[in-house]
N, CA, C and O atoms as a DFTB+ gen file, in Angstrom:
696 C
 N C O
     1  1    -138.229      45.012      15.303
     2  2    -138.302      43.292      15.294
     3  2    -136.371      43.908      16.789
     4  3    -135.622      44.882      16.855
     5  1    -136.504      42.711      17.493
     6  2    -135.321      42.813      18.244
     7  2    -133.951      41.868      17.326
     8  3    -134.083      40.773      16.780
     9  1    -132.664      42.738      17.403
    10  2    -132.040      41.692      17.128
    11  2    -132.040      40.256      17.006
    12  3    -131.856      39.734      15.906
    13  1    -132.220      39.621      17.983
    14  2    -132.166      38.343      18.697
    15  2    -133.566      37.342      17.296
    16  3    -133.450      36.289      16.669
    17  1    -134.559      38.247      17.361
    18  2    -135.152      38.056      16.379
    19  2    -135.060      37.585      15.098
    20  3    -135.441      36.525      14.601
    21  1    -134.583      38.388      14.711
    22  2    -133.699      39.058      12.727
    23  2    -132.076      37.480      13.264
    24  3    -131.426      36.855      12.425
    25  1    -131.963      37.361      14.584
    26  2    -131.195      36.034      14.431
    27  2    -131.693      34.612      13.635
    28  3    -130.943      33.833      13.047
    29  1    -132.713      34.530      13.736
    30  2    -133.547      33.830      13.445
    31  2    -133.963      33.680      12.162
    32  3    -134.476      32.630      11.775
    33  1    -133.774      34.731      11.384
    34  2    -134.222      35.146       9.747
    35  2    -133.146      33.345       9.131
    36  3    -133.670      32.336       8.659
    37  1    -131.514      33.593       9.418
    38  2    -131.383      32.423       8.497
    39  2    -132.003      31.169       8.486
    40  3    -132.217      30.501       7.474
    41  1    -132.450      30.690      10.293
    42  2    -132.473      29.410      10.368
    43  2    -133.939      29.089      10.020
    44  3    -134.280      27.908       9.949
    45  1    -135.102      30.393       9.730
    46  2    -136.233      29.950       9.338
    47  2    -135.842      30.050       7.502
    48  3    -136.910      29.799       6.945
    49  1    -135.138      30.220       6.806
    50  2    -134.602      30.238       5.575
    51  2    -134.569      28.582       5.191
    52  3    -135.124      28.050       4.230
    53  1    -133.767      27.950       6.217
    54  2    -133.541      27.135       6.644
    55  2    -134.323      25.743       5.971
    56  3    -134.114      24.950       5.053
    57  1    -135.553      26.023       7.240
    58  2    -136.544      25.587       7.391
    59  2    -137.681      25.760       6.700
    60  3    -138.726      25.164       6.957
    61  1    -137.529      26.594       5.780
    62  2    -138.524      26.532       4.474
    63  2    -137.740      26.227       3.396
    64  3    -138.284      26.507       2.328
    65  1    -136.709      25.777       3.313
    66  2    -136.428      24.991       2.529
    67  2    -136.644      23.579       2.150
    68  3    -137.034      23.055       1.107
    69  1    -136.065      22.845       3.966
    70  2    -136.278      21.564       4.496
    71  2    -138.019      21.198       3.831
    72  3    -138.311      20.221       3.142
    73  1    -139.166      22.530       4.387
    74  2    -140.117      21.338       4.349
    75  2    -140.181      21.568       2.826
    76  3    -140.663      20.649       2.165
    77  1    -139.690      22.852       2.078
    78  2    -140.387      22.757       0.049
    79  2    -139.821      21.220      -0.438
    80  3    -140.259      20.365      -1.208
    81  1    -138.736      21.322       0.337
    82  2    -138.010      20.342      -0.249
    83  2    -138.929      18.892      -0.459
    84  3    -139.249      18.355      -1.520
    85  1    -139.294      18.379       1.256
    86  2    -139.964      17.433       1.644
    87  2    -140.963      17.511       0.934
    88  3    -141.244      16.508       0.278
    89  1    -141.913      18.823       0.811
    90  2    -143.464      18.424       0.165
    91  2    -143.050      18.206      -1.675
    92  3    -143.848      17.729      -2.481
    93  1    -141.705      18.662      -2.006
    94  2    -141.402      18.431      -3.629
    95  2    -141.496      16.915      -4.009
    96  3    -142.141      16.448      -4.949
    97  1    -140.390      15.933      -2.698
    98  2    -139.891      15.091      -3.110
    99  2    -141.727      13.955      -2.740
   100  3    -141.697      12.725      -2.743
   101  1    -142.730      14.564      -2.541
   102  2    -143.588      14.236      -1.915
   103  2    -144.417      13.720      -0.936
   104  3    -145.492      13.124      -0.997
   105  1    -143.572      14.129       0.152
   106  2    -143.282      13.989       0.871
   107  2    -144.314      14.665       2.446
   108  3    -144.094      15.865       2.284
   109  1    -145.043      14.603       3.490
   110  2    -145.332      15.389       4.174
   111  2    -145.356      16.096       5.297
   112  3    -145.552      15.175       6.089
   113  1    -145.323      16.658       5.678
   114  2    -145.884      17.115       6.892
   115  2    -146.523      17.211       8.112
   116  3    -147.509      17.944       8.193
   117  1    -146.071      16.505       9.223
   118  2    -146.946      16.270      10.130
   119  2    -147.077      17.912      11.294
   120  3    -146.367      18.887      11.051
   121  1    -147.864      17.903      12.222
   122  2    -147.451      19.219      12.903
   123  2    -148.460      19.424      14.291
   124  3    -149.620      19.817      14.174
   125  1    -147.764      19.060      15.767
   126  2    -148.416      18.785      16.450
   127  2    -148.190      19.938      17.591
   128  3    -147.144      20.560      17.773
   129  1    -149.567      20.093      18.404
   130  2    -149.420      21.151      19.669
   131  2    -150.448      20.821      20.396
   132  3    -151.462      20.283      19.951
   133  1    -150.182      21.225      21.955
   134  2    -151.395      22.086      22.974
   135  2    -151.605      23.083      23.009
   136  3    -150.900      24.091      22.963
   137  1    -153.145      22.828      23.140
   138  2    -153.573      24.696      23.358
   139  2    -153.905      25.091      21.947
   140  3    -154.443      24.510      21.005
   141  1    -153.164      26.818      22.221
   142  2    -153.164      28.022      21.231
   143  2    -152.106      26.987      20.634
   144  3    -152.350      26.904      19.430
   145  1    -151.233      26.317      20.909
   146  2    -150.386      25.545      20.041
   147  2    -150.716      24.519      18.823
   148  3    -150.212      24.115      17.774
   149  1    -151.941      24.342      19.663
   150  2    -152.890      23.256      18.689
   151  2    -153.368      23.943      17.265
   152  3    -153.504      23.487      16.130
   153  1    -153.588      25.448      17.936
   154  2    -154.571      25.820      17.109
   155  2    -153.214      26.680      15.741
   156  3    -153.556      26.578      14.563
   157  1    -152.506      27.064      15.893
   158  2    -151.517      27.000      15.427
   159  2    -151.034      25.798      14.273
   160  3    -150.661      26.115      13.144
   161  1    -151.084      24.824      14.600
   162  2    -150.330      23.398      14.279
   163  2    -152.020      23.891      13.149
   164  3    -151.755      24.311      12.023
   165  1    -153.076      23.830      13.413
   166  2    -154.199      23.461      12.293
   167  2    -154.006      24.759      11.475
   168  3    -154.196      24.664      10.262
   169  1    -153.654      25.957      11.985
   170  2    -153.466      27.523      10.951
   171  2    -152.497      27.033      10.010
   172  3    -152.727      27.208       8.814
   173  1    -151.459      26.452      10.367
   174  2    -149.592      25.940       9.279
   175  2    -150.954      24.842       8.622
   176  3    -151.013      25.053       7.411
   177  1    -151.862      23.934       8.985
   178  2    -152.150      22.767       7.614
   179  2    -152.481      23.208       6.907
   180  3    -152.025      23.203       5.763
   181  1    -153.914      24.069       7.522
   182  2    -154.868      25.049       6.728
   183  2    -154.016      25.448       5.504
   184  3    -154.061      24.603       4.610
   185  1    -153.155      26.661       5.212
   186  2    -152.285      27.056       4.957
   187  2    -151.905      26.294       3.309
   188  3    -152.068      26.541       2.114
   189  1    -151.311      25.247       4.192
   190  2    -150.526      24.121       3.635
   191  2    -151.380      23.739       2.575
   192  3    -151.269      24.218       1.446
   193  1    -152.457      22.670       2.975
   194  2    -153.535      22.376       2.331
   195  2    -154.406      22.968       0.902
   196  3    -154.714      22.621      -0.238
   197  1    -154.533      24.015       1.789
   198  2    -155.755      25.327       0.848
   199  2    -154.837      26.028      -0.025
   200  3    -154.475      25.702      -1.155
   201  1    -154.487      27.119       0.719
   202  2    -154.086      28.064      -0.223
   203  2    -153.260      29.097       1.142
   204  3    -153.517      28.873       2.325
   205  1    -152.423      30.037       0.769
   206  2    -151.510      31.009       1.779
   207  2    -152.196      32.339       0.560
   208  3    -153.311      32.822       0.762
   209  1    -151.404      32.735      -0.543
   210  2    -151.259      34.406      -0.843
   211  2    -151.916      33.926      -2.565
   212  3    -152.300      34.720      -3.424
   213  1    -151.885      32.764      -2.647
   214  2    -152.109      32.239      -4.077
   215  2    -152.637      30.622      -4.245
   216  3    -152.332      29.607      -3.620
   217  1    -153.483      30.838      -5.275
   218  2    -154.020      29.359      -5.627
   219  2    -152.919      28.438      -6.708
   220  3    -152.268      28.690      -7.722
   221  1    -153.183      27.110      -5.718
   222  2    -151.944      26.225      -6.234
   223  2    -152.628      24.864      -5.858
   224  3    -153.792      24.794      -5.463
   225  1    -151.890      23.916      -6.002
   226  2    -152.196      22.909      -5.566
   227  2    -152.037      22.713      -4.100
   228  3    -151.017      23.085      -3.520
   229  1    -152.938      22.189      -3.550
   230  2    -152.917      21.828      -2.127
   231  2    -151.174      20.750      -1.560
   232  3    -150.772      20.071      -2.504
   233  1    -150.688      20.673      -0.842
   234  2    -149.376      20.122      -0.417
   235  2    -150.075      19.290       1.011
   236  3    -151.095      19.489       1.671
   237  1    -149.029      18.341       1.084
   238  2    -149.996      17.230       2.346
   239  2    -149.162      17.921       3.679
   240  3    -147.946      17.988       3.858
   241  1    -150.264      18.397       4.523
   242  2    -149.604      18.467       5.851
   243  2    -151.278      18.326       6.693
   244  3    -152.454      18.649       6.526
   245  1    -150.586      17.774       7.438
   246  2    -152.329      17.000       8.654
   247  2    -151.711      17.790      10.070
   248  3    -150.553      17.506      10.375
   249  1    -152.210      18.443      10.643
   250  2    -152.489      18.745      11.760
   251  2    -152.842      17.565      12.872
   252  3    -153.977      17.122      12.697
   253  1    -152.086      16.922      14.038
   254  2    -151.926      15.884      14.767
   255  2    -153.181      16.396      15.685
   256  3    -153.509      15.656      16.613
   257  1    -153.888      17.589      15.491
   258  2    -154.512      17.980      16.685
   259  2    -155.973      17.802      16.748
   260  3    -156.745      17.795      17.707
   261  1    -156.219      17.613      15.044
   262  2    -157.966      17.698      14.748
   263  2    -158.728      16.726      14.660
   264  3    -159.882      16.930      14.281
   265  1    -158.332      15.521      14.957
   266  2    -159.393      14.347      15.039
   267  2    -159.149      13.553      16.318
   268  3    -158.245      12.880      16.814
   269  1    -161.035      14.163      16.772
   270  2    -161.371      14.520      17.909
   271  2    -161.245      12.390      18.584
   272  3    -160.685      11.928      19.578
   273  1    -162.017      11.713      17.507
   274  2    -161.825       9.915      17.964
   275  2    -160.460       9.939      18.378
   276  3    -160.084      10.335      19.481
   277  1    -159.643       9.453      17.359
   278  2    -158.014       9.388      17.829
   279  2    -157.606       9.836      19.028
   280  3    -156.990       9.144      19.839
   281  1    -157.965      11.131      19.207
   282  2    -156.955      11.525      20.077
   283  2    -157.474      11.580      21.403
   284  3    -156.825      11.943      22.384
   285  1    -159.064      11.083      21.402
   286  2    -159.607      10.651      23.040
   287  2    -159.362       8.878      23.149
   288  3    -159.049       8.456      24.262
   289  1    -159.498       7.921      22.064
   290  2    -159.182       6.780      21.807
   291  2    -157.937       6.889      22.455
   292  3    -157.622       6.597      23.609
   293  1    -157.104       7.485      21.275
   294  2    -155.640       7.145      21.910
   295  2    -155.176       7.625      23.464
   296  3    -154.412       7.006      24.204
   297  1    -155.873       8.940      23.752
   298  2    -155.829       9.214      25.367
   299  2    -156.370       8.802      26.337
   300  3    -156.346       9.259      27.480
   301  1    -157.094       7.566      25.778
   302  2    -157.611       6.866      26.981
   303  2    -156.765       5.332      27.085
   304  3    -156.226       4.860      28.086
   305  1    -156.837       4.832      25.918
   306  2    -156.420       3.578      25.957
   307  2    -154.367       4.241      25.991
   308  3    -153.693       3.798      26.921
   309  1    -153.966       4.794      25.410
   310  2    -152.493       5.118      25.494
   311  2    -152.144       5.896      26.739
   312  3    -151.041       5.460      27.069
   313  1    -152.493       6.766      27.548
   314  2    -152.344       7.843      27.679
   315  2    -152.110       9.168      27.008
   316  3    -151.784       9.147      25.821
   317  1    -152.208      10.050      27.486
   318  2    -152.543      11.338      27.095
   319  2    -151.431      11.989      26.196
   320  3    -151.460      12.795      25.267
   321  1    -150.072      11.056      27.095
   322  2    -148.193      11.760      26.497
   323  2    -148.349      10.855      24.715
   324  3    -147.838      11.172      23.641
   325  1    -149.230       9.734      25.060
   326  2    -149.106       9.456      23.252
   327  2    -150.142       9.839      22.484
   328  3    -150.283       9.246      21.415
   329  1    -151.037      10.842      22.826
   330  2    -151.880      10.910      21.897
   331  2    -150.786      11.386      20.369
   332  3    -151.065      11.052      19.217
   333  1    -149.968      11.937      20.638
   334  2    -149.348      12.687      18.915
   335  2    -148.371      11.363      18.361
   336  3    -148.398      10.878      17.230
   337  1    -147.360      10.872      19.714
   338  2    -146.601      10.091      18.832
   339  2    -147.238       8.780      17.867
   340  3    -146.654       8.368      16.864
   341  1    -148.666       8.165      18.423
   342  2    -148.943       6.856      17.459
   343  2    -150.128       7.719      16.714
   344  3    -151.276       7.291      16.594
   345  1    -149.801       8.658      16.358
   346  2    -150.194       9.479      15.244
   347  2    -148.909       9.389      14.097
   348  3    -148.762       9.038      12.926
   349  1    -148.202       9.862      15.056
   350  2    -146.499       9.900      13.618
   351  2    -146.361       8.831      13.422
   352  3    -146.082       8.732      12.227
   353  1    -146.394       7.339      14.141
   354  2    -145.959       5.832      13.973
   355  2    -146.562       5.809      13.092
   356  3    -146.001       5.640      12.009
   357  1    -148.029       5.976      13.165
   358  2    -148.572       5.456      11.599
   359  2    -148.595       6.161      10.852
   360  3    -148.670       5.446       9.853
   361  1    -148.585       7.436      10.422
   362  2    -149.064       8.156       9.137
   363  2    -146.873       8.726       8.467
   364  3    -146.436       8.707       7.316
   365  1    -146.405       8.972       9.280
   366  2    -145.009       8.935       9.472
   367  2    -144.119       8.423       8.616
   368  3    -144.287       7.258       8.255
   369  1    -143.235       9.016       8.223
   370  2    -142.345       8.219       6.924
   371  2    -141.097       9.015       7.498
   372  3    -141.078       9.894       8.360
   373  1    -139.985       8.410       6.717
   374  2    -138.430       8.887       6.113
   375  2    -138.961       9.460       5.196
   376  3    -139.611       8.734       4.443
   377  1    -138.907      11.230       4.816
   378  2    -138.518      11.724       3.919
   379  2    -139.470      13.285       4.613
   380  3    -139.109      14.447       4.427
   381  1    -140.574      12.890       5.322
   382  2    -141.957      13.403       6.714
   383  2    -141.082      14.257       6.810
   384  3    -139.859      14.319       6.688
   385  1    -142.082      15.048       7.101
   386  2    -141.099      15.979       8.752
   387  2    -142.398      16.321       9.148
   388  3    -143.330      16.669       8.423
   389  1    -142.361      16.132      10.913
   390  2    -143.260      16.652      12.200
   391  2    -142.330      18.084      12.486
   392  3    -141.107      18.155      12.365
   393  1    -143.142      19.065      12.848
   394  2    -143.232      20.715      13.151
   395  2    -143.984      20.037      14.059
   396  3    -144.948      19.284      13.922
   397  1    -143.130      20.594      15.414
   398  2    -143.720      20.275      16.643
   399  2    -143.873      21.678      17.732
   400  3    -142.882      21.811      18.449
   401  1    -144.984      22.732      17.942
   402  2    -144.770      23.123      18.827
   403  2    -145.206      23.484      20.155
   404  3    -146.312      23.124      20.558
   405  1    -144.113      24.437      21.140
   406  2    -144.557      24.289      22.399
   407  2    -144.063      25.260      22.758
   408  3    -142.946      25.533      22.318
   409  1    -144.759      26.205      23.760
   410  2    -144.354      27.136      23.806
   411  2    -143.464      27.074      25.475
   412  3    -143.445      28.165      26.044
   413  1    -143.023      26.329      25.953
   414  2    -142.088      25.668      26.866
   415  2    -141.482      25.051      26.487
   416  3    -140.544      24.857      27.260
   417  1    -141.375      24.237      25.162
   418  2    -141.015      23.473      25.010
   419  2    -140.346      21.867      25.801
   420  3    -139.391      21.112      25.621
   421  1    -141.413      21.963      26.638
   422  2    -141.233      20.684      27.527
   423  2    -142.410      19.938      27.262
   424  3    -142.154      18.787      27.614
   425  1    -144.237      20.032      26.569
   426  2    -144.660      19.344      26.877
   427  2    -144.595      17.633      26.327
   428  3    -144.067      17.338      25.255
   429  1    -145.335      16.419      27.421
   430  2    -144.551      15.856      27.248
   431  2    -145.100      14.972      26.199
   432  3    -144.568      13.864      26.133
   433  1    -146.133      15.249      25.293
   434  2    -146.488      14.453      24.609
   435  2    -145.921      15.114      23.038
   436  3    -145.678      14.506      21.996
   437  1    -145.844      16.376      23.303
   438  2    -145.034      16.884      21.708
   439  2    -143.439      15.997      21.923
   440  3    -143.106      15.148      21.095
   441  1    -142.914      16.198      22.643
   442  2    -141.951      15.416      23.226
   443  2    -141.738      14.161      22.470
   444  3    -140.932      14.038      21.548
   445  1    -142.682      13.050      23.023
   446  2    -142.717      11.723      22.538
   447  2    -143.330      11.590      20.989
   448  3    -143.043      10.701      20.187
   449  1    -144.036      12.450      20.826
   450  2    -144.351      12.535      18.817
   451  2    -142.806      12.738      18.294
   452  3    -142.642      12.207      17.195
   453  1    -141.595      13.403      18.839
   454  2    -140.569      13.944      18.087
   455  2    -140.137      12.633      18.460
   456  3    -140.433      11.783      17.621
   457  1    -139.428      12.148      19.626
   458  2    -138.745      10.831      19.641
   459  2    -139.189       9.951      19.365
   460  3    -138.820       8.929      19.943
   461  1    -140.535       9.846      18.016
   462  2    -141.189       8.636      17.486
   463  2    -140.354       9.706      15.874
   464  3    -139.461       9.814      15.035
   465  1    -141.054       9.993      16.214
   466  2    -140.228      11.000      14.449
   467  2    -139.102      10.648      14.224
   468  3    -138.955      10.019      13.176
   469  1    -137.817      10.905      15.122
   470  2    -136.784      11.436      15.351
   471  2    -136.159       9.174      14.710
   472  3    -135.230       8.930      13.940
   473  1    -136.964       8.224      15.311
   474  2    -136.956       6.946      15.289
   475  2    -137.417       6.716      14.493
   476  3    -137.617       5.506      14.600
   477  1    -137.897       7.115      13.403
   478  2    -138.549       7.068      12.245
   479  2    -137.907       7.731      11.114
   480  3    -138.533       7.978      10.083
   481  1    -136.079       8.172      11.354
   482  2    -135.833       8.881      10.624
   483  2    -136.459      10.270       9.729
   484  3    -136.207      10.658       8.589
   485  1    -137.388      10.815      10.804
   486  2    -137.949      11.749       9.919
   487  2    -137.284      12.758      10.450
   488  3    -136.645      12.736      11.501
   489  1    -137.519      14.157       9.303
   490  2    -136.869      15.359      10.105
   491  2    -137.724      16.408      11.066
   492  3    -138.916      16.711      11.115
   493  1    -136.837      16.714      11.622
   494  2    -138.268      17.702      12.885
   495  2    -137.729      19.007      13.096
   496  3    -136.523      19.244      13.030
   497  1    -138.740      19.986      13.386
   498  2    -138.210      21.310      13.895
   499  2    -139.832      21.769      14.875
   500  3    -141.057      21.706      14.773
   501  1    -138.717      22.246      15.830
   502  2    -139.441      22.150      16.725
   503  2    -139.496      23.982      17.184
   504  3    -138.435      24.563      16.956
   505  1    -140.312      24.607      17.617
   506  2    -140.829      26.257      17.809
   507  2    -140.848      26.249      18.920
   508  3    -141.607      25.371      19.331
   509  1    -140.328      26.864      19.770
   510  2    -140.324      27.136      21.364
   511  2    -139.860      28.519      21.599
   512  3    -139.175      29.297      20.936
   513  1    -140.457      28.584      22.775
   514  2    -139.697      29.832      23.607
   515  2    -138.780      30.252      23.467
   516  3    -138.267      29.669      22.512
   517  1    -137.679      31.516      24.115
   518  2    -136.725      31.083      24.362
   519  2    -135.821      30.354      25.954
   520  3    -136.372      29.879      26.947
   521  1    -134.720      30.465      25.761
   522  2    -134.255      29.376      26.836
   523  2    -134.439      27.905      26.345
   524  3    -135.194      27.393      25.518
   525  1    -133.678      27.526      26.987
   526  2    -132.774      25.810      27.180
   527  2    -134.652      24.424      26.983
   528  3    -135.418      24.255      27.931
   529  1    -134.688      24.301      26.731
   530  2    -135.615      22.884      26.378
   531  2    -135.298      21.395      25.736
   532  3    -134.501      21.039      24.868
   533  1    -136.403      20.577      26.652
   534  2    -136.204      19.311      26.215
   535  2    -136.304      19.540      24.210
   536  3    -135.630      19.034      23.312
   537  1    -137.228      20.323      24.190
   538  2    -137.819      19.764      22.496
   539  2    -136.426      20.529      21.564
   540  3    -135.925      19.970      20.588
   541  1    -136.060      21.591      21.980
   542  2    -135.066      22.439      20.998
   543  2    -133.698      21.583      21.194
   544  3    -132.925      21.764      20.253
   545  1    -133.212      20.689      22.195
   546  2    -132.366      19.569      22.382
   547  2    -132.919      18.241      21.279
   548  3    -132.173      17.279      21.095
   549  1    -133.562      18.281      20.957
   550  2    -134.330      16.999      20.202
   551  2    -134.552      16.714      19.004
   552  3    -134.466      15.642      18.404
   553  1    -134.971      18.165      18.537
   554  2    -135.034      18.597      17.075
   555  2    -134.325      18.855      16.700
   556  3    -133.459      19.463      17.330
   557  1    -134.161      18.408      14.732
   558  2    -133.272      18.678      14.147
   559  2    -132.937      20.190      13.442
   560  3    -131.874      20.497      12.903
   561  1    -134.050      20.983      13.586
   562  2    -133.979      22.464      13.656
   563  2    -134.825      23.042      14.881
   564  3    -135.667      22.305      15.394
   565  1    -134.707      23.826      15.177
   566  2    -134.740      24.243      16.499
   567  2    -135.531      26.726      16.208
   568  3    -134.833      27.738      16.135
   569  1    -136.416      26.643      16.177
   570  2    -136.701      27.707      15.630
   571  2    -137.499      28.673      17.747
   572  3    -138.640      28.842      18.177
   573  1    -136.659      28.862      18.101
   574  2    -137.075      29.753      19.394
   575  2    -137.428      31.089      19.164
   576  3    -136.733      31.632      18.306
   577  1    -138.602      32.020      19.849
   578  2    -138.648      33.021      19.859
   579  2    -138.104      33.480      21.101
   580  3    -138.211      32.929      22.197
   581  1    -137.483      34.595      20.807
   582  2    -136.914      35.336      22.055
   583  2    -137.769      35.808      23.132
   584  3    -137.299      36.848      23.593
   585  1    -138.933      35.420      23.763
   586  2    -139.888      35.712      24.235
   587  2    -139.467      34.324      25.359
   588  3    -138.852      33.269      25.202
   589  1    -140.476      35.280      27.043
   590  2    -140.635      34.279      28.268
   591  2    -141.780      34.273      27.843
   592  3    -142.110      33.134      27.513
   593  1    -142.825      35.280      27.639
   594  2    -144.402      35.531      27.537
   595  2    -144.928      35.232      26.569
   596  3    -144.901      35.802      25.479
   597  1    -145.683      33.912      27.010
   598  2    -146.184      33.045      26.466
   599  2    -147.133      33.743      25.216
   600  3    -147.046      33.112      24.163
   601  1    -147.824      34.673      25.181
   602  2    -148.822      35.767      24.686
   603  2    -147.716      35.894      23.091
   604  3    -148.075      35.758      21.922
   605  1    -146.151      36.237      23.713
   606  2    -145.239      36.882      22.494
   607  2    -145.317      35.654      21.545
   608  3    -145.754      35.590      20.396
   609  1    -144.686      34.547      22.467
   610  2    -144.376      33.439      22.449
   611  2    -144.881      32.825      20.531
   612  3    -144.318      32.629      19.454
   613  1    -146.838      32.716      21.380
   614  2    -146.974      32.251      20.360
   615  2    -147.367      33.224      18.995
   616  3    -148.023      32.859      18.020
   617  1    -146.946      34.160      19.161
   618  2    -147.611      35.391      18.313
   619  2    -146.430      35.568      17.048
   620  3    -146.569      36.049      15.923
   621  1    -145.170      34.951      17.746
   622  2    -144.032      34.771      17.184
   623  2    -143.848      33.161      16.471
   624  3    -143.108      32.637      15.638
   625  1    -144.991      32.754      17.341
   626  2    -145.292      31.276      16.442
   627  2    -145.509      31.732      15.091
   628  3    -144.852      31.678      14.051
   629  1    -146.814      32.274      15.479
   630  2    -147.731      32.498      14.164
   631  2    -147.133      33.672      12.708
   632  3    -147.427      33.892      11.533
   633  1    -146.161      34.150      13.737
   634  2    -145.580      34.951      12.377
   635  2    -144.062      34.185      11.605
   636  3    -143.793      34.656      10.501
   637  1    -143.538      33.572      11.894
   638  2    -143.350      32.053      11.720
   639  2    -143.906      31.377      10.769
   640  3    -143.397      31.100       9.683
   641  1    -144.826      31.134      11.102
   642  2    -145.705      29.792      10.482
   643  2    -146.026      30.787       8.915
   644  3    -145.858      30.440       7.746
   645  1    -146.429      31.822       9.360
   646  2    -146.443      32.509       7.812
   647  2    -145.684      33.299       6.873
   648  3    -146.215      33.925       5.956
   649  1    -144.025      33.264       7.174
   650  2    -143.187      33.561       6.337
   651  2    -142.735      32.476       6.015
   652  3    -141.983      32.511       5.041
   653  1    -143.055      30.716       6.845
   654  2    -142.510      29.793       6.071
   655  2    -143.577      29.339       5.272
   656  3    -143.151      28.337       4.698
   657  1    -144.895      29.581       4.891
   658  2    -145.897      29.368       4.159
   659  2    -145.120      30.384       2.790
   660  3    -144.493      30.003       1.802
   661  1    -145.412      31.491       3.158
   662  2    -145.005      32.641       2.046
   663  2    -143.378      31.845       1.131
   664  3    -143.127      31.541      -0.035
   665  1    -142.717      31.790       2.273
   666  2    -141.419      30.985       1.194
   667  2    -141.663      29.697       0.806
   668  3    -141.414      29.484      -0.381
   669  1    -142.059      28.808       1.418
   670  2    -142.973      27.386       0.651
   671  2    -143.524      27.497      -0.924
   672  3    -143.031      26.962      -1.917
   673  1    -144.580      28.270      -0.850
   674  2    -145.504      29.187      -1.785
   675  2    -144.393      29.603      -2.964
   676  3    -144.259      29.070      -4.065
   677  1    -143.771      30.521      -2.497
   678  2    -142.731      30.686      -3.289
   679  2    -142.357      29.963      -4.163
   680  3    -142.740      29.843      -5.326
   681  1    -141.398      29.341      -3.455
   682  2    -140.230      28.310      -4.517
   683  2    -141.279      27.302      -5.041
   684  3    -141.139      27.018      -6.231
   685  1    -142.204      26.762      -4.452
   686  2    -142.588      26.442      -5.742
   687  2    -144.183      25.684      -6.507
   688  3    -144.814      24.671      -6.810
   689  1    -144.061      28.041      -6.445
   690  2    -144.979      27.797      -7.584
   691  2    -144.659      28.928      -8.385
   692  3    -145.388      29.608      -9.107
   693  1    -143.058      29.039      -8.055
   694  2    -142.024      29.794      -9.403
   695  2    -141.613      29.128     -10.423
   696  3    -140.930      29.679     -11.286
């Protein structure tokens, strides 16, 4: 691991505590992203709703990428940039958390979702690649993977997601 990757460890612990506290209080985790990040969003939600390493009750997590009817109707009626924002507006409440994944940190539909989450007084977490990005400045907690290579960024996102799952599970099941 590089020293820049190790520098993320304290921020990952803070985000794990944020997610844990929201779940403990009955909040939900909404997760969004495009392409490979959409798959990562679904994977993260599945680990929280199902299980990561141990049997336990499921926790409230929703990948905003899975409902084809909602995605296509929202895209058709409001434009692709609103497919996640409308779902956040409908499902999100103060105390909930939006986790936004974007390797570039510039996906307009992801940024729109964060805008709505911020307006709803939700906490927001952004996973991106290295460098300045609109997403990194909009979220309350930013986890930038120290790479400009999309493949490595996505691998880093999955590693972070798995560490978050392990920390959350350890905290809520011990």
